[in-house]
C-alpha atoms as an extended CHARMM CRD file, in Angstrom:
* protein
*
       172  EXT
         1         1  MET       CA             36.3000000000       30.6280000000      -96.4940000000  PROA      1               0.0000000000
         2         2  LYS       CA             39.7710000000       32.1080000000      -96.1270000000  PROA      2               0.0000000000
         3         3  PRO       CA             42.5560000000       29.4830000000      -96.2020000000  PROA      3               0.0000000000
         4         4  ALA       CA             43.9250000000       30.3800000000      -92.7540000000  PROA      4               0.0000000000
         5         5  LEU       CA             40.4510000000       30.2640000000      -91.1980000000  PROA      5               0.0000000000
         6         6  PHE       CA             39.7230000000       26.9520000000      -92.9260000000  PROA      6               0.0000000000
         7         7  LEU       CA             42.9350000000       25.4650000000      -91.5160000000  PROA      7               0.0000000000
         8         8  LEU       CA             41.9870000000       26.7130000000      -88.0620000000  PROA      8               0.0000000000
         9         9  PHE       CA             38.5800000000       25.0370000000      -88.2760000000  PROA      9               0.0000000000
        10        10  THR       CA             40.0060000000       21.7690000000      -89.5530000000  PROA      10              0.0000000000
        11        11  ALA       CA             42.7320000000       21.7720000000      -86.9060000000  PROA      11              0.0000000000
        12        12  ILE       CA             40.3700000000       22.4740000000      -84.0080000000  PROA      12              0.0000000000
        13        13  LEU       CA             37.1200000000       20.9810000000      -85.1930000000  PROA      13              0.0000000000
        14        14  PRO       CA             36.9670000000       17.4320000000      -86.4900000000  PROA      14              0.0000000000
        15        15  LEU       CA             33.9400000000       18.2580000000      -88.6060000000  PROA      15              0.0000000000
        16        16  THR       CA             34.2820000000       20.0210000000      -91.9520000000  PROA      16              0.0000000000
        17        17  ALA       CA             31.6560000000       21.7980000000      -93.9990000000  PROA      17              0.0000000000
        18        18  GLN       CA             31.0100000000       21.7390000000      -97.6820000000  PROA      18              0.0000000000
        19        19  THR       CA             28.3130000000       23.7750000000      -99.3390000000  PROA      19              0.0000000000
        20        20  GLN       CA             28.2330000000       21.8580000000     -102.5900000000  PROA      20              0.0000000000
        21        21  VAL       CA             25.0150000000       21.0150000000     -104.3810000000  PROA      21              0.0000000000
        22        22  PRO       CA             24.8400000000       17.3830000000     -105.5420000000  PROA      22              0.0000000000
        23        23  ALA       CA             25.2840000000       16.7350000000     -109.2590000000  PROA      23              0.0000000000
        24        24  GLY       CA             22.6930000000       14.9230000000     -111.3250000000  PROA      24              0.0000000000
        25        25  PRO       CA             18.9150000000       15.0650000000     -111.7600000000  PROA      25              0.0000000000
        26        26  GLU       CA             18.3490000000       15.9850000000     -108.1030000000  PROA      26              0.0000000000
        27        27  VAL       CA             20.1090000000       19.3570000000     -108.6440000000  PROA      27              0.0000000000
        28        28  ALA       CA             16.9040000000       21.1930000000     -109.6370000000  PROA      28              0.0000000000
        29        29  GLU       CA             15.1380000000       19.9430000000     -106.5160000000  PROA      29              0.0000000000
        30        30  ALA       CA             18.1020000000       20.8130000000     -104.2600000000  PROA      30              0.0000000000
        31        31  ILE       CA             18.3640000000       24.3550000000     -105.6310000000  PROA      31              0.0000000000
        32        32  THR       CA             14.6540000000       25.1080000000     -105.2430000000  PROA      32              0.0000000000
        33        33  ALA       CA             14.5260000000       23.5270000000     -101.7740000000  PROA      33              0.0000000000
        34        34  THR       CA             17.3610000000       25.6030000000     -100.3200000000  PROA      34              0.0000000000
        35        35  THR       CA             18.2420000000       29.2330000000      -99.8280000000  PROA      35              0.0000000000
        36        36  PRO       CA             21.7090000000       30.6350000000     -100.6200000000  PROA      36              0.0000000000
        37        37  MET       CA             23.9400000000       31.3200000000      -97.6240000000  PROA      37              0.0000000000
        38        38  ARG       CA             27.0130000000       33.3720000000      -96.8900000000  PROA      38              0.0000000000
        39        39  ALA       CA             30.3170000000       31.6850000000      -95.9880000000  PROA      39              0.0000000000
        40        40  THR       CA             30.0580000000       33.1570000000      -92.4900000000  PROA      40              0.0000000000
        41        41  GLU       CA             26.7320000000       31.3910000000      -92.0300000000  PROA      41              0.0000000000
        42        42  ALA       CA             28.3300000000       28.0490000000      -92.9150000000  PROA      42              0.0000000000
        43        43  GLU       CA             31.1470000000       28.7540000000      -90.4310000000  PROA      43              0.0000000000
        44        44  GLU       CA             28.6330000000       29.5660000000      -87.6660000000  PROA      44              0.0000000000
        45        45  VAL       CA             26.6080000000       26.4340000000      -88.3370000000  PROA      45              0.0000000000
        46        46  LEU       CA             29.7690000000       24.3190000000      -88.4630000000  PROA      46              0.0000000000
        47        47  ALA       CA             30.9060000000       25.6690000000      -85.0890000000  PROA      47              0.0000000000
        48        48  VAL       CA             27.5120000000       25.0860000000      -83.4410000000  PROA      48              0.0000000000
        49        49  SER       CA             27.2220000000       21.6090000000      -84.9850000000  PROA      49              0.0000000000
        50        50  SER       CA             30.7110000000       20.6580000000      -83.8420000000  PROA      50              0.0000000000
        51        51  GLU       CA             30.1030000000       21.7280000000      -80.2440000000  PROA      51              0.0000000000
        52        52  PHE       CA             26.7630000000       19.9390000000      -80.2700000000  PROA      52              0.0000000000
        53        53  ILE       CA             28.2090000000       16.6480000000      -81.5230000000  PROA      53              0.0000000000
        54        54  LYS       CA             31.0610000000       16.7630000000      -78.9660000000  PROA      54              0.0000000000
        55        55  ALA       CA             28.4470000000       16.2930000000      -76.2430000000  PROA      55              0.0000000000
        56        56  SER       CA             27.7800000000       12.8140000000      -77.6700000000  PROA      56              0.0000000000
        57        57  VAL       CA             31.0340000000       11.7660000000      -79.3610000000  PROA      57              0.0000000000
        58        58  ALA       CA             34.6650000000       11.9020000000      -78.1910000000  PROA      58              0.0000000000
        59        59  PHE       CA             37.1250000000       12.7130000000      -80.9930000000  PROA      59              0.0000000000
        60        60  ARG       CA             40.6120000000       11.2440000000      -80.8040000000  PROA      60              0.0000000000
        61        61  PRO       CA             43.7840000000       12.8240000000      -82.2330000000  PROA      61              0.0000000000
        62        62  ASP       CA             44.0220000000       10.0270000000      -84.8420000000  PROA      62              0.0000000000
        63        63  GLY       CA             40.7450000000       11.1690000000      -86.4400000000  PROA      63              0.0000000000
        64        64  CYS       CA             38.5510000000        8.4220000000      -85.0510000000  PROA      64              0.0000000000
        65        65  ALA       CA             35.6450000000        9.1400000000      -82.7420000000  PROA      65              0.0000000000
        66        66  ARG       CA             34.0850000000        7.0390000000      -80.0070000000  PROA      66              0.0000000000
        67        67  THR       CA             30.6450000000        6.9530000000      -78.4830000000  PROA      67              0.0000000000
        68        68  THR       CA             28.4270000000        4.6520000000      -76.4750000000  PROA      68              0.0000000000
        69        69  HSD       CA             24.8890000000        4.0520000000      -77.7010000000  PROA      69              0.0000000000
        70        70  ARG       CA             22.4800000000        3.3760000000      -74.8320000000  PROA      70              0.0000000000
        71        71  ILE       CA             18.8970000000        2.2030000000      -75.0520000000  PROA      71              0.0000000000
        72        72  GLY       CA             17.5730000000        1.2360000000      -71.6460000000  PROA      72              0.0000000000
        73        73  ASP       CA             20.0080000000       -1.2420000000      -70.0700000000  PROA      73              0.0000000000
        74        74  PHE       CA             21.5210000000       -2.1680000000      -73.4280000000  PROA      74              0.0000000000
        75        75  HSD       CA             24.6570000000       -0.3330000000      -74.5920000000  PROA      75              0.0000000000
        76        76  THR       CA             26.8970000000       -0.5840000000      -77.6360000000  PROA      76              0.0000000000
        77        77  ARG       CA             30.3620000000        0.9230000000      -77.8780000000  PROA      77              0.0000000000
        78        78  ILE       CA             31.0370000000        2.3580000000      -81.3230000000  PROA      78              0.0000000000
        79        79  GLU       CA             34.0330000000        3.7960000000      -83.0960000000  PROA      79              0.0000000000
        80        80  PHE       CA             33.6590000000        6.0470000000      -86.1580000000  PROA      80              0.0000000000
        81        81  LYS       CA             36.2120000000        6.7140000000      -88.8690000000  PROA      81              0.0000000000
        82        82  GLY       CA             35.8730000000        9.9910000000      -90.7830000000  PROA      82              0.0000000000
        83        83  LEU       CA             32.8080000000       11.3990000000      -89.0180000000  PROA      83              0.0000000000
        84        84  SER       CA             32.2770000000       14.8470000000      -90.5230000000  PROA      84              0.0000000000
        85        85  VAL       CA             29.7840000000       17.3660000000      -91.8180000000  PROA      85              0.0000000000
        86        86  ARG       CA             29.3150000000       16.5370000000      -95.4970000000  PROA      86              0.0000000000
        87        87  GLU       CA             27.1470000000       19.5010000000      -96.4100000000  PROA      87              0.0000000000
        88        88  ILE       CA             25.3640000000       22.4480000000      -94.8220000000  PROA      88              0.0000000000
        89        89  VAL       CA             22.0470000000       23.4280000000      -96.3560000000  PROA      89              0.0000000000
        90        90  LYS       CA             20.0850000000       26.5630000000      -95.5050000000  PROA      90              0.0000000000
        91        91  ALA       CA             16.3960000000       25.7040000000      -95.4060000000  PROA      91              0.0000000000
        92        92  PRO       CA             13.5130000000       28.0500000000      -96.1880000000  PROA      92              0.0000000000
        93        93  LEU       CA             11.1630000000       29.0090000000      -93.3500000000  PROA      93              0.0000000000
        94        94  SER       CA              7.3810000000       28.9590000000      -93.2750000000  PROA      94              0.0000000000
        95        95  ASP       CA              5.1660000000       31.6010000000      -91.6930000000  PROA      95              0.0000000000
        96        96  THR       CA              4.5370000000       29.1190000000      -88.8620000000  PROA      96              0.0000000000
        97        97  ASP       CA              8.3130000000       28.8600000000      -88.2590000000  PROA      97              0.0000000000
        98        98  ARG       CA              8.6260000000       32.6530000000      -88.0990000000  PROA      98              0.0000000000
        99        99  GLN       CA              5.6720000000       32.8870000000      -85.7130000000  PROA      99              0.0000000000
       100       100  ALA       CA              7.4290000000       30.3050000000      -83.5020000000  PROA      100             0.0000000000
       101       101  GLY       CA             10.4420000000       32.6460000000      -83.3140000000  PROA      101             0.0000000000
       102       102  ILE       CA             12.6920000000       30.8050000000      -85.7720000000  PROA      102             0.0000000000
       103       103  SER       CA             14.5880000000       33.2730000000      -87.9660000000  PROA      103             0.0000000000
       104       104  ARG       CA             17.0000000000       30.8190000000      -89.7130000000  PROA      104             0.0000000000
       105       105  ARG       CA             17.2470000000       27.0320000000      -90.1600000000  PROA      105             0.0000000000
       106       106  TYR       CA             20.0570000000       24.8550000000      -91.4710000000  PROA      106             0.0000000000
       107       107  PHE       CA             20.6860000000       21.1550000000      -91.9220000000  PROA      107             0.0000000000
       108       108  ALA       CA             24.2330000000       19.9810000000      -91.2530000000  PROA      108             0.0000000000
       109       109  HSD       CA             24.3070000000       16.5970000000      -93.0110000000  PROA      109             0.0000000000
       110       110  LEU       CA             26.7690000000       14.1450000000      -91.4850000000  PROA      110             0.0000000000
       111       111  GLN       CA             28.8350000000       11.4590000000      -93.1310000000  PROA      111             0.0000000000
       112       112  CYS       CA             30.9700000000        8.6450000000      -91.8130000000  PROA      112             0.0000000000
       113       113  GLU       CA             33.5130000000        6.6150000000      -93.7820000000  PROA      113             0.0000000000
       114       114  ALA       CA             33.1470000000        3.5650000000      -91.5480000000  PROA      114             0.0000000000
       115       115  HSD       CA             32.1530000000        2.3340000000      -88.1090000000  PROA      115             0.0000000000
       116       116  ARG       CA             32.9030000000       -0.6390000000      -85.9260000000  PROA      116             0.0000000000
       117       117  ILE       CA             31.3470000000       -2.0520000000      -82.7800000000  PROA      117             0.0000000000
       118       118  TRP       CA             32.9960000000       -3.4300000000      -79.6470000000  PROA      118             0.0000000000
       119       119  ASP       CA             32.3610000000       -7.1640000000      -79.2780000000  PROA      119             0.0000000000
       120       120  ALA       CA             32.6040000000       -7.6980000000      -75.5170000000  PROA      120             0.0000000000
       121       121  PRO       CA             32.5700000000      -11.5390000000      -75.5540000000  PROA      121             0.0000000000
       122       122  MET       CA             35.4230000000      -11.5740000000      -78.0980000000  PROA      122             0.0000000000
       123       123  ILE       CA             37.2010000000       -8.6850000000      -76.3380000000  PROA      123             0.0000000000
       124       124  ALA       CA             37.8160000000       -7.0540000000      -79.7210000000  PROA      124             0.0000000000
       125       125  TRP       CA             36.4520000000       -4.5500000000      -82.1950000000  PROA      125             0.0000000000
       126       126  SER       CA             34.4230000000       -5.8260000000      -85.1410000000  PROA      126             0.0000000000
       127       127  GLU       CA             35.6850000000       -5.3330000000      -88.6750000000  PROA      127             0.0000000000
       128       128  TRP       CA             35.1350000000       -1.8290000000      -90.0920000000  PROA      128             0.0000000000
       129       129  HSD       CA             31.7370000000       -1.4930000000      -91.8090000000  PROA      129             0.0000000000
       130       130  GLN       CA             31.9300000000        0.9190000000      -94.7410000000  PROA      130             0.0000000000
       131       131  SER       CA             28.8990000000        2.9210000000      -93.6340000000  PROA      131             0.0000000000
       132       132  ALA       CA             27.5110000000        5.0490000000      -90.8520000000  PROA      132             0.0000000000
       133       133  TYR       CA             26.0420000000        3.4560000000      -87.7250000000  PROA      133             0.0000000000
       134       134  GLY       CA             22.3200000000        3.2470000000      -88.4970000000  PROA      134             0.0000000000
       135       135  PHE       CA             21.0420000000        4.6330000000      -85.2010000000  PROA      135             0.0000000000
       136       136  PHE       CA             23.3490000000        7.6580000000      -85.1750000000  PROA      136             0.0000000000
       137       137  PRO       CA             21.7330000000       10.8530000000      -86.5470000000  PROA      137             0.0000000000
       138       138  HSD       CA             22.4090000000       11.6120000000      -90.2070000000  PROA      138             0.0000000000
       139       139  SER       CA             21.9170000000       15.3390000000      -89.7770000000  PROA      139             0.0000000000
       140       140  ILE       CA             21.8710000000       18.0990000000      -87.2030000000  PROA      140             0.0000000000
       141       141  ILE       CA             19.2170000000       20.7930000000      -87.3370000000  PROA      141             0.0000000000
       142       142  VAL       CA             20.5350000000       24.2370000000      -86.4140000000  PROA      142             0.0000000000
       143       143  GLU       CA             17.9880000000       27.0070000000      -85.8580000000  PROA      143             0.0000000000
       144       144  GLU       CA             18.2930000000       30.6230000000      -84.8670000000  PROA      144             0.0000000000
       145       145  ILE       CA             15.7710000000       31.3530000000      -82.1320000000  PROA      145             0.0000000000
       146       146  GLY       CA             15.8330000000       34.6460000000      -80.2760000000  PROA      146             0.0000000000
       147       147  GLY       CA             19.1450000000       35.6160000000      -81.8850000000  PROA      147             0.0000000000
       148       148  ALA       CA             21.0030000000       32.4380000000      -80.8200000000  PROA      148             0.0000000000
       149       149  LEU       CA             21.8260000000       29.3760000000      -82.9080000000  PROA      149             0.0000000000
       150       150  LYS       CA             20.6380000000       26.1480000000      -81.2770000000  PROA      150             0.0000000000
       151       151  ALA       CA             21.3060000000       22.6110000000      -82.4800000000  PROA      151             0.0000000000
       152       152  ARG       CA             19.2270000000       19.4750000000      -82.1570000000  PROA      152             0.0000000000
       153       153  ALA       CA             19.1410000000       15.9980000000      -83.6640000000  PROA      153             0.0000000000
       154       154  ASN       CA             16.8760000000       13.0000000000      -83.4300000000  PROA      154             0.0000000000
       155       155  ARG       CA             18.0620000000       10.2090000000      -81.0960000000  PROA      155             0.0000000000
       156       156  ILE       CA             21.2730000000       12.0770000000      -80.1260000000  PROA      156             0.0000000000
       157       157  ALA       CA             20.3910000000       11.7880000000      -76.4180000000  PROA      157             0.0000000000
       158       158  ASP       CA             20.9680000000        8.0020000000      -76.7200000000  PROA      158             0.0000000000
       159       159  PHE       CA             24.7260000000        8.5930000000      -77.2900000000  PROA      159             0.0000000000
       160       160  SER       CA             27.3860000000        9.5480000000      -74.7690000000  PROA      160             0.0000000000
       161       161  PRO       CA             30.9970000000       10.4890000000      -75.5710000000  PROA      161             0.0000000000
       162       162  GLY       CA             33.7670000000        7.9410000000      -75.3510000000  PROA      162             0.0000000000
       163       163  ILE       CA             33.8000000000        4.3920000000      -74.1100000000  PROA      163             0.0000000000
       164       164  ASP       CA             34.5390000000        3.0010000000      -70.6910000000  PROA      164             0.0000000000
       165       165  ALA       CA             38.0470000000        2.2270000000      -69.4640000000  PROA      165             0.0000000000
       166       166  SER       CA             37.5950000000       -1.5630000000      -69.6900000000  PROA      166             0.0000000000
       167       167  VAL       CA             37.5650000000       -1.4040000000      -73.5030000000  PROA      167             0.0000000000
       168       168  SER       CA             40.5920000000        0.8870000000      -73.6770000000  PROA      168             0.0000000000
       169       169  GLU       CA             42.5640000000       -1.3840000000      -71.3700000000  PROA      169             0.0000000000
       170       170  ALA       CA             41.5780000000       -4.5150000000      -73.3130000000  PROA      170             0.0000000000
       171       171  VAL       CA             42.8360000000       -3.2030000000      -76.6740000000  PROA      171             0.0000000000
       172       172  HSD       CA             46.1400000000       -1.7440000000      -75.4840000000  PROA      172             0.0000000000
């Protein structure tokens, strides 16, 4: 990726892509399970993934991101630190995939340095947990169908961007 283009992506998009293969014994499996991709493919997938995630997470200028996790009447306000795309992997397609109209498939694997949860009774955020929030998707699947890249992720519909005003007012 050209340096100027990389800076543009990192300035505009809070998610960054890396196309590194993990080191260690799993390298042989990772290489055989993926297909090489061009830098432009990684840029396309990063852009689609970023737009997709913005529908569920609000990114703040300080690098943190906020979302509300809803399951039925229960909701949890969450703040992420360092939410980003760790790696983009191009996946091979089967004949069944091609017959279904899928011409390309990628996995944009997410990472998160830490998360914390709003504790309403205490009117405060929890301590930072050095991990991702367990219910938030760990990857986004991006597929080209009919010439257009489309993103999807398990359980993403349970998340909505931002948090309500009562939390913002309570912490400021």
